[in-house]
Residue, then its C-alpha position, 0 to 999 in steps of 0.5 A: m428314443y425310437l429313431t436313432t441316428e443309426t436307424k436313420k442311416d440304415i433306412f437311407k442306405k437301404y432305400g435311398k441312394s446312400e446313407f448321406d442322401t437324406g434329400s431323395a424322395e425314396g429315402q424320405v418316404a421310407l423314413f415317413t413309413f417307419r415313423v407311421k408304423y411306429l406312431t400307429n403302434h403307439l396309438k393302438k396302446n394309447k387310444k386317447d392320445l389325440n395329439t399323436e393322432r393328429s401328428l399321424v394324419r399329417l405325416v401320412g399326408k406328407r408321405r402321400k404328397l411325396l409319393d404323388y410327386l414321385k409318381e409324376k416325375d418318374i413312375e418306375r421309381y414310384r413302383v419300386i419304392i411302393k413294392k419295397l415298402g409294401i405300401r398300397k394306394 
């Protein structure tokens, strides 16, 4: 499995407040970004996997909504997480 418990804890520790703070917007965006990268690589190998493609589009939409929320609430936190993850709009 590509996303183990240890991997999640590392992501939340690095981008969130702690490894147990799974509800922070930064941690969720980081987790979504990890999943998006994995699914993108999967789709490069399996071009006809339409179910995964749909899942990828939905996941990117969720991430975008979270980033928009973060942008409205606190622009500095938004800028920091964008810079850390290397995401651009």
